[in-house]
C-alpha positions in Angstrom: -15.3 4.5 7.0 -13.9 2.6 10.0 -10.3 3.7 11.0 -9.5 1.2 13.7 -10.5 -2.5 13.7 -10.3 -5.4 16.2 -9.6 -8.7 14.8 -9.5 -11.8 17.0 -7.9 -14.7 15.1 -9.2 -18.2 16.2 -7.0 -20.0 18.6 -3.9 -21.6 17.4 -4.3 -20.1 13.8 -1.2 -19.2 11.8 -1.5 -15.3 11.1 1.1 -14.3 8.7 1.9 -10.6 8.0 3.4 -8.7 4.7 3.2 -5.5 3.1 3.9 -3.1 0.3 2.9 -5.2 -2.7 2.3 -1.8 -4.7 0.4 -4.0 -7.1 0.3 -2.1 -10.8 3.2 0.2 -10.0 5.8 0.4 -12.5 8.2 -0.6 -9.9 6.4 -3.6 -8.6 8.3 -6.8 -8.2 5.9 -8.5 -6.5 4.8 -12.2 -8.5 1.2 -12.2 -9.9 -1.3 -13.0 -7.5 -1.4 -16.7 -8.2 2.1 -16.9 -7.7 2.1 -14.8 -4.4 -0.4 -17.2 -3.3 2.1 -20.0 -4.1 4.6 -18.3 -1.7 2.8 -17.1 1.3 -0.9 -18.8 1.5 0.8 -22.1 2.3 2.3 -23.6 5.5 -1.3 -23.9 7.1 -1.8 -20.2 7.2 -5.3 -19.4 8.0 -5.0 -15.2 7.8 -3.0 -13.2 5.7 -2.7 -9.6 6.9 -1.1 -7.0 4.0 -0.4 -4.1 6.1 -0.6 -1.2 3.6 0.0 -0.8 0.2 -1.3 -3.7 -1.3 -2.1 -2.0 -4.6 -2.0 1.7 -6.6 -5.6 2.8 -6.0 -5.1 6.3 -5.6 -5.7 8.7 -8.7 -2.8 7.4 -10.9 -1.7 6.0 -14.1 -1.8 2.6 -12.3 -4.9 2.7 -10.6 -7.0 0.3 -13.0 -4.5 -2.4 -13.0 -3.7 -2.1 -9.2 -7.5 -2.4 -8.6 -7.3 -5.6 -11.1 -4.6 -7.4 -9.3 -6.0 -6.7 -5.8 -9.2 -8.2 -7.0 -7.2 -11.5 -8.2 -5.4 -11.9 -4.6 -8.6 -11.4 -3.0 -10.1 -14.2 -5.0 -6.8 -16.4 -4.4 -7.6 -16.2 -0.7 -11.0 -16.6 -1.0 -10.5 -20.1 -3.0 -7.8 -21.3 -0.7 -10.0 -20.5 2.5 -7.7 -17.8 3.8 -9.0 -14.8 5.6 -7.6 -11.7 4.2 -7.2 -8.6 6.6 -6.3 -5.4 4.5 -5.0 -2.3 6.1 -4.8 1.2 4.6 -1.4 2.4 3.1 -0.7 5.6 1.8 -1.0 4.1 -1.9 -4.1 2.5 -1.3 -6.3 5.1 0.9 -9.5 3.7 -0.2 -9.1 0.6 2.1 -11.0 1.3 5.3 -9.0 0.4 8.5 -5.6 2.4 9.1 -5.0 0.1 12.2 -5.8 -3.4 13.2 -5.6 -4.4 16.8 -5.2 -8.4 17.3 -5.3 -10.7 20.0 -7.1 -8.1 22.3 -4.7 -5.3 21.3 -1.5 -7.2 22.2 -0.5 -7.0 18.8 -1.0 -3.9 16.4 -0.5 -3.7 12.3 -0.3 -0.4 10.9 1.3 0.7 7.7 3.5 3.5 9.5 2.4 6.5 7.1 0.6 7.8 10.3 4.1 8.0 12.2 4.4 11.0 10.3 1.8 14.0 9.9 3.4 14.6 6.4 3.0 10.9 5.5 6.1 10.7 3.7 8.3 14.1 4.2 10.8 12.8 1.4 8.2 12.4 -1.0 7.8 14.7 -4.3 4.0 14.6 -3.7 4.5 16.3 -0.3 7.9 18.5 -1.4 5.6 19.9 -4.3 2.5 20.7 -2.2 4.1 21.8 1.4 1.6 24.4 1.4 -1.9 22.5 1.1 -0.2 19.6 3.4 0.7 22.0 6.0 -2.6 23.9 6.0 -3.9 20.2 6.4 -1.9 19.2 9.3 -2.5 22.5 11.1 -6.1 22.0 10.8 -5.6 18.7 12.5 -3.2 19.9 15.1 -5.7 20.5 18.1 -6.9 16.9 17.8 -3.5 15.0 17.6 -3.9 13.6 20.8 -6.8 11.4 19.8 -5.6 7.9 17.5 -8.2 8.3 15.3 -8.1 11.6 14.0 -4.2 11.1 14.0 -4.9 8.3 11.5 -7.6 10.3 9.7 -5.0 13.0 9.2 -2.7 10.5 7.1 -5.8 9.3 5.0 -6.5 12.7 4.3 -2.9 13.6 3.1 -3.1 10.8 0.9 -5.9 12.0 -1.0 -5.0 15.7 -1.2 -1.7 14.8 -3.4 -1.6 12.8 -6.6 1.7 10.6 -7.4 4.4 12.2 -9.1 5.9 10.4 -12.2 9.7 9.7 -12.1 9.7 10.3 -16.2 7.9 13.6 -15.4 9.4 16.0 -17.8 12.9 14.5 -18.2 13.5 12.1 -21.2 17.0 10.6 -20.4 16.3 7.7 -18.2 19.6 8.1 -16.0 19.3 11.6 -15.5 15.6 10.9 -14.7 16.9 8.4 -12.0 19.2 10.5 -10.7 16.5 13.6 -10.3 13.9 11.1 -8.7 16.6 9.9 -6.0 18.5 13.0 -5.3 16.8 16.0 -6.1 15.8 18.0 -4.2 18.8 17.8 -1.6 16.7 17.4 1.2 15.0 14.3 -0.2 18.0 11.7 0.2 18.8 12.9 3.6 15.1 12.5 4.4 15.0 9.0 3.2 18.1 7.9 4.9 17.0 9.7 8.3 13.7 8.0 7.9 15.2 4.5 7.8 17.6 5.2 10.8 14.8 6.5 13.0 11.5 4.5 12.2 11.9 2.0 15.0 12.1 4.5 17.5 9.4 6.6 16.2 7.5 3.4 16.0 8.1 2.9 19.7 7.2 6.8 20.7 3.8 6.4 18.6 2.8 2.8 20.3 3.9 4.5 23.9 1.4 7.4 23.0 -1.5 6.0 21.4 -1.5 1.9 22.2 0.8 1.2 25.3 -0.8 -2.1 25.6 0.8 -3.4 22.5 3.5 -6.0 22.8 4.5 -6.5 19.0 3.9 -3.7 16.4 4.0 -4.6 12.8 4.7 -2.1 10.2 5.6 -1.3 6.4 5.7 1.9 4.2 9.6 2.2 4.6 10.4 -0.7 2.1 13.6 -1.5 4.6 13.1 -4.5 6.9 13.9 -4.2 10.2 13.5 -6.3 13.6 13.9 -4.1 16.7 13.2 -4.9 20.5 12.4 -1.9 23.0 12.2 -3.5 26.3 8.9 -5.0 26.3 7.9 -3.8 23.1 8.7 -5.6 19.5 9.1 -3.8 16.5 9.1 -5.5 13.0 8.9 -3.9 9.5 8.1 -6.2 6.4 10.1 -4.6 3.5 8.8 -4.4 0.3 8.0 -6.0 -2.9 9.7 -3.1 -4.9 12.9 -2.3 -6.7 15.9 -2.0 -4.5 13.8 -3.5 -1.4 13.4 -6.8 0.1 10.3 -8.5 1.3 9.7 -10.2 4.9 7.0 -11.9 6.2 6.1 -12.2 10.1 4.4 -15.3 11.2 2.4 -15.4 14.4 0.2 -17.4 16.4 -1.8 -16.7 19.7 0.2 -13.2 20.0 3.5 -14.9 19.7 6.1 -14.4 17.2 6.8 -17.6 15.5 8.9 -16.4 12.6 10.5 -13.2 10.7 12.0 -14.1 7.4 12.8 -13.1 3.9 10.1 -14.4 1.5 12.4 -14.4 -1.8 
């Protein structure tokens, strides 16, 4: 299974980046693939890049629906003559590439979960499986200097744990929501800290593993963002998820044309 791929768009091709559709998930707010196509497969787009978590394809209650909707989006792209590039996220580890280089490596797109060895240190999946996760991280640590192995660690971490349902063991919906967001106590702290530091973390990651990249496009954090670090541009495309906002990045010949809210 290839971990890193190189894609060379045709000169002058409009390439559009989105992420975190989470098709199949109970909190997904993405429109149907046909409706989504009307929103994002227009304006002369020649290539659509989904920067991870297109659908829920892990071993979870939403897997079948996620895979069905993913196939529908793939069909929409084919019918419109748009090249679809999928990048693996922590919710769809069955997708092959974890990182894609565009335009000779001047642009790099990755979901963003590899920025953390724990993938999502705020998640219930990690918090409830710390021992197994830490053992896996320790096994990879001596290979951490290699980008391929750092990316493969993120895939293995995703396959090690299964999603924790928000309703698990709690009937009252208000208590369920409170527990999901605020328990254990370190969970909300870790979420907010990840939002505040994700851009700086991405810049350090790029400096270490692909310093030639001028632009890095991420998802994963469900918070849109646009940051400039001297010569490197970091962009996050948000999410089509409850309490989040989806953004898209348009690029042509390695240059950012626009960064805008989708809906």
